[in-house]
C-alpha positions in Angstrom: 56.4 27.1 73.3 57.1 24.0 70.4 57.4 20.8 72.1 60.2 18.8 70.8 59.0 15.7 68.3 59.4 12.7 70.4 58.7 9.1 68.9 56.0 7.6 69.5 56.1 4.9 72.5 55.1 1.6 71.0 52.1 -0.7 72.0 52.9 -3.4 74.2 53.0 -6.6 73.0 50.1 -8.7 74.2 52.0 -12.0 74.8 49.6 -15.0 73.4 48.1 -17.5 76.2 48.9 -20.7 75.9 46.3 -23.7 76.8 46.8 -27.0 77.3 44.1 -29.8 77.0 44.2 -33.4 77.3 40.8 -35.5 76.0 40.2 -38.7 77.1 41.4 -40.5 74.0 44.8 -39.7 74.5 45.3 -36.4 72.7 46.8 -33.2 73.6 45.7 -30.4 72.3 47.5 -27.0 72.8 45.5 -23.7 71.9 47.1 -20.2 71.7 45.1 -17.4 71.8 45.8 -13.5 71.4 42.9 -11.1 73.0 40.5 -14.1 73.5 40.5 -15.2 69.9 42.1 -18.5 68.8 45.0 -17.9 66.8 46.6 -21.5 66.4 45.6 -24.9 67.2 48.0 -27.9 67.4 46.6 -31.4 68.2 49.1 -34.2 68.9 46.6 -38.2 68.3 48.4 -41.3 69.7 48.8 -42.9 66.6 51.5 -39.9 66.0 49.2 -38.1 63.5 49.4 -34.2 64.4 47.3 -31.8 63.2 47.7 -27.9 63.0 45.1 -25.3 62.5 45.9 -21.5 61.8 42.7 -19.0 62.4 42.4 -15.4 60.9 41.0 -12.8 62.6 37.7 -13.4 61.7 37.8 -16.4 63.4 37.7 -18.6 60.1 40.5 -21.4 59.3 43.0 -19.5 57.0 45.3 -22.9 57.1 45.3 -26.6 57.9 48.2 -29.1 58.1 47.5 -32.8 58.8 50.3 -35.1 59.0 50.8 -38.3 59.6 53.8 -40.7 59.2 52.6 -41.2 55.4 51.1 -38.4 54.5 51.2 -34.4 54.7 47.8 -33.1 53.7 47.9 -29.2 54.1 44.6 -26.7 53.3 44.6 -23.2 52.4 41.6 -21.3 53.4 40.2 -17.5 51.9 39.1 -15.1 54.7 35.3 -16.6 54.5 36.6 -20.1 55.4 36.2 -21.6 52.1 38.9 -24.0 51.0 40.4 -22.7 48.0 44.1 -24.6 47.7 45.2 -28.2 48.9 48.2 -30.2 48.2 48.9 -34.1 49.6 52.4 -34.7 49.9 52.7 -38.9 50.2 56.2 -40.5 51.6 56.8 -42.1 48.0 57.8 -38.4 46.7 54.0 -38.2 44.8 52.4 -35.4 45.2 48.5 -34.1 44.6 47.5 -30.3 44.2 43.8 -29.2 44.3 42.8 -26.1 43.2 39.2 -25.0 44.5 36.6 -22.2 42.3 34.8 -20.5 44.4 32.0 -18.8 43.1 30.1 -15.1 43.4 27.7 -17.1 45.1 30.6 -18.4 47.8 30.2 -22.2 47.0 32.7 -24.5 45.3 31.9 -24.4 41.8 35.0 -26.9 40.6 37.9 -28.2 41.4 41.4 -29.3 39.4 43.8 -31.5 40.9 46.9 -31.7 39.4 48.9 -35.0 40.3 52.8 -35.5 40.2 55.1 -37.9 40.0 57.8 -38.3 42.7 60.5 -36.4 40.3 58.5 -33.5 40.8 56.8 -33.7 36.9 53.0 -33.4 36.3 51.6 -36.3 34.7 47.8 -36.0 35.2 44.8 -33.6 36.1 41.7 -34.5 37.2 38.7 -31.4 36.8 35.4 -31.5 38.9 32.8 -29.0 37.7 30.3 -29.0 41.0 28.0 -26.4 39.9 27.6 -26.8 36.2 25.7 -24.2 34.5 22.3 -25.1 33.1 21.3 -23.6 29.6 18.4 -25.9 28.7 15.2 -26.5 29.1 16.0 -30.1 29.9 19.3 -30.8 31.1 21.6 -33.9 31.4 23.6 -32.2 34.3 21.5 -31.2 36.7 22.4 -32.0 40.4 25.3 -33.8 39.3 28.7 -33.1 39.2 31.4 -33.5 35.5 34.4 -34.8 36.2 36.9 -34.0 33.2 40.0 -36.3 33.1 43.2 -35.1 31.5 46.7 -36.6 29.9 49.9 -35.3 29.6 50.9 -34.0 26.3 53.5 -32.6 24.3 52.2 -28.8 25.4 50.4 -29.7 28.3 47.2 -31.9 29.6 45.3 -33.0 26.7 41.7 -33.7 27.3 40.2 -37.4 26.8 36.4 -38.4 27.2 35.9 -41.1 29.3 33.4 -44.0 28.2 30.2 -42.8 29.6 31.2 -38.9 28.4 31.2 -40.8 24.3 28.2 -42.4 24.6 26.1 -39.1 23.7 28.7 -39.8 20.5 26.8 -42.9 19.8 23.4 -42.3 20.6 23.2 -38.8 18.2 25.3 -41.0 15.4 22.4 -43.9 15.4 20.0 -41.2 15.6 18.0 -41.9 11.8 16.7 -38.3 12.2 19.2 -36.5 12.1 22.3 -39.0 9.9 21.5 -41.5 7.1 23.6 -44.9 7.6 26.7 -43.2 5.8 26.9 -40.5 8.8 25.8 -37.3 7.0 23.8 -35.5 8.7 20.2 -34.0 7.8 19.2 -30.6 8.4 15.7 -30.3 9.6 15.7 -26.7 11.0 13.9 -26.0 13.7 13.1 -23.1 17.1 14.3 -23.5 20.1 13.8 -20.9 23.2 15.9 -21.0 25.7 15.1 -18.3 27.9 18.2 -16.6 28.6 17.0 -13.3 29.0 16.2 -13.4 32.4 19.3 -13.9 33.9 21.9 -11.9 34.7 24.9 -13.6 33.2 23.1 -13.1 29.5 21.8 -10.1 29.9 25.3 -7.7 30.1 26.8 -10.3 27.0 23.8 -10.6 25.4 25.1 -8.1 22.1 28.1 -10.4 21.9 26.4 -13.4 20.3 23.3 -12.9 19.3 22.0 -16.8 19.1 20.3 -18.7 15.9 17.1 -17.7 14.7 17.0 -21.1 13.5 19.1 -24.0 13.8 19.5 -26.1 11.0 21.4 -29.1 12.4 21.8 -29.5 16.5 25.6 -28.5 15.3 24.2 -25.1 15.3 22.5 -25.4 18.8 25.6 -26.7 20.1 27.4 -23.8 18.9 24.8 -21.5 21.0 25.2 -23.5 23.9 28.9 -23.8 23.7 29.1 -20.0 23.4 26.5 -19.3 26.3 28.1 -21.4 28.7 31.6 -19.5 28.6 29.7 -16.7 29.4 28.0 -18.3 32.1 31.2 -19.5 33.7 32.8 -15.9 33.3 29.3 -14.6 35.1 29.9 -17.2 37.9 33.6 -16.7 38.9 33.8 -13.0 38.5 35.6 -11.3 41.3 33.3 -8.6 41.3 30.6 -10.6 43.4 28.8 -7.0 44.3 28.6 -5.4 41.0 24.8 -5.5 40.1 23.0 -7.4 37.4 21.7 -5.9 34.2 18.3 -5.9 34.2 18.1 -5.0 30.7 19.5 -6.2 27.5 22.9 -4.5 27.2 24.2 -3.3 23.8 28.1 -3.1 22.7 30.3 -0.4 24.1 32.6 1.5 21.0 35.3 -0.7 22.0 33.3 -4.1 22.0 33.5 -6.7 19.1 30.7 -9.0 19.1 31.0 -12.5 17.5 30.9 -11.8 13.5 28.6 -14.1 11.7 31.0 -15.3 9.4 33.7 -16.2 12.4 30.1 -17.9 14.3 29.7 -19.6 11.4 33.6 -20.8 11.4 33.3 -21.5 14.9 30.1 -24.0 14.0 31.7 -26.0 11.5 34.4 -26.5 13.9 32.0 -27.6 16.4 30.6 -30.1 13.7 34.1 -31.1 12.7 34.9 -32.4 15.8 31.6 -34.1 16.9 32.7 -35.9 13.7 36.3 -36.8 14.6 35.5 -38.1 17.8 32.5 -40.4 16.0 35.0 -41.8 14.0 37.4 -42.4 16.8 34.7 -43.4 19.6 32.6 -45.8 16.7 33.3 -49.4 18.0 36.1 -48.8 20.7 35.8 -49.8 24.2 37.4 -47.4 27.1 40.6 -46.7 24.7 40.5 -42.9 25.8 40.2 -40.8 22.6 43.1 -37.7 22.9 43.4 -35.1 20.2 46.9 -33.1 20.7 47.3 -29.4 19.9 49.7 -30.0 17.0 46.7 -30.9 14.8 45.0 -27.7 15.7 48.2 -25.5 15.3 48.4 -27.2 11.7 44.4 -25.5 10.8 44.7 -22.0 10.6 41.5 -21.6 10.4 41.2 -23.1 14.0 39.5 -21.4 16.6 40.7 -21.0 20.2 37.8 -20.0 22.7 39.1 -18.5 26.1 38.5 -20.2 28.8 38.3 -18.2 32.1 41.1 -15.1 32.2 44.5 -14.7 30.9 47.0 -12.0 31.7 48.8 -11.6 28.4 51.1 -9.0 27.0 50.9 -7.5 23.3 53.3 -9.4 20.7 55.0 -6.0 19.9 55.5 -4.4 23.5 56.3 -7.0 26.6 55.4 -3.9 28.9 51.6 -3.7 27.4 49.8 -6.1 29.7 46.5 -6.8 28.3 43.8 -9.9 29.1 41.5 -11.9 27.5 38.6 -13.8 29.2 35.8 -16.4 28.8 34.3 -17.0 25.2 36.7 -14.4 23.6 38.1 -15.8 20.3 41.6 -15.7 19.1 43.4 -17.1 16.0 47.0 -18.7 15.5 48.7 -15.7 13.2 50.4 -17.4 10.3 53.9 -17.9 9.7 54.9 -19.2 13.0 55.3 -22.8 11.8 59.0 -22.7 12.1 58.2 -21.9 15.8 55.9 -24.4 16.5 58.0 -27.5 14.9 60.7 -27.0 17.7 57.6 -25.4 20.6 57.1 -27.1 24.0 54.9 -26.0 26.3 56.3 -22.6 27.4 56.8 -21.9 23.9 55.1 -18.2 23.0 53.4 -17.8 19.7 51.6 -14.6 18.3 47.8 -15.0 18.4 45.4 -12.6 16.9 42.2 -11.7 19.3 39.1 -12.0 17.1 36.0 -10.7 19.1 36.2 -8.3 22.4 33.8 -7.4 25.3 35.5 -4.0 25.6 35.7 -4.4 28.7 38.5 -2.5 30.6 41.9 -3.6 30.3 40.9 -6.4 28.0 42.5 -7.2 24.6 40.8 -5.2 21.9 39.6 -7.1 18.6 42.7 -7.3 16.0 45.7 -6.7 18.8 48.2 -9.6 18.4 49.0 -11.3 21.8 51.4 -13.2 22.7 50.1 -16.4 24.6 52.1 -19.6 25.8 51.3 -22.8 23.9 50.6 -24.4 27.3 46.8 -22.1 27.4 46.2 -23.2 24.1 46.5 -26.3 24.6 44.3 -25.6 27.8 41.5 -23.4 25.7 41.7 -26.8 23.0 41.1 -29.0 25.6 38.2 -27.0 27.2 36.7 -26.8 23.8 36.6 -30.3 23.3 35.1 -31.0 26.3 32.3 -28.5 26.0 31.8 -30.0 22.7 31.3 -33.6 24.9 28.9 -31.5 27.4 26.8 -29.5 24.4 26.2 -32.9 22.8 25.2 -35.1 26.0 22.4 -31.4 26.5 21.5 -32.3 22.5 20.7 -35.3 23.4 18.3 -35.0 25.8 16.7 -32.0 24.4 16.4 -33.6 21.1 12.4 -34.3 21.4 12.2 -30.6 22.0 14.0 -29.9 18.4 11.7 -32.3 16.8 8.8 -30.3 18.0 10.4 -27.0 17.3 10.6 -28.3 13.1 9.6 -25.7 11.0 
């Protein structure tokens, strides 16, 4: 006999267990528990401060809100209890939003804070890199944090170097081994052993950017350091934290397009010109910020935009087709868009040609035309300039090795 279908009987909902505790300091702590696990904790202090903490099923914090009469601070955590986002809202209407980037190691790698005025407009940005990649035999950054500051510009946030970050420019410029009195750079070819082969971040994409065999000037060395830093960052922040590191140097797949000799030379020239440009601005100045708006880069048809982070974009000819570009991919502005740029805002999309590709699934292939907002190009160019400063600082602390490795 077939029994008629009967709807399942819903399980009874267990009501939370509420417990109120009053410590000696005059606070009131209220907890809400389900199945013996605390899901919510609220604390009210005598001074009016209120704190609310929510917990996930693993017992880790998922959200915390601390409110006083002047400030409300909200923190969001990932499943492991690491802070990923903070928002501080003040009584005067200003806000600061901080995004924390967690590395595959589980540690906070960097933090980005954007300040908003009372009208809700973003006015400045500060990025603190807490775990900068160490790629050199001597480093200026081991055990330190790198703080990068940005001002609001027409197309987004524009990087400017602090007085401390400009110091290596002056030291490099005044080194008579590399520069004549007129600022022209001498060539003293040298070798440098990076030792990158033993690192997982390099073994997988090594085919993407073969390093120079001989460095004619430090600008060549900074170019290799820069591309390596993009690759190291991409590896450190990859979402596939469980993937097995490559045991041997990988070879290019059928869809990969490494950085060509000519393209790398263009990038090297851009690095050298950026150093000259910043030296010319920084020499003799005090604390005046040195800023370079994206408009100058857009006016240069040869300008290269190294990608920082991962950006999801659409194909220029088909907005329904999504692809991505990632750390170290190189882009160029497609010609014939002068009229668009002249009237553009940060949200204007322009057509970019992908010049390189690591050939990974879902990534734009070399030669593809993609649509990218100018805001992202400003971010890429600002990051490029910041890395030139970092690479120059590393070159300064390695210059003795350059001289011992001279041919």
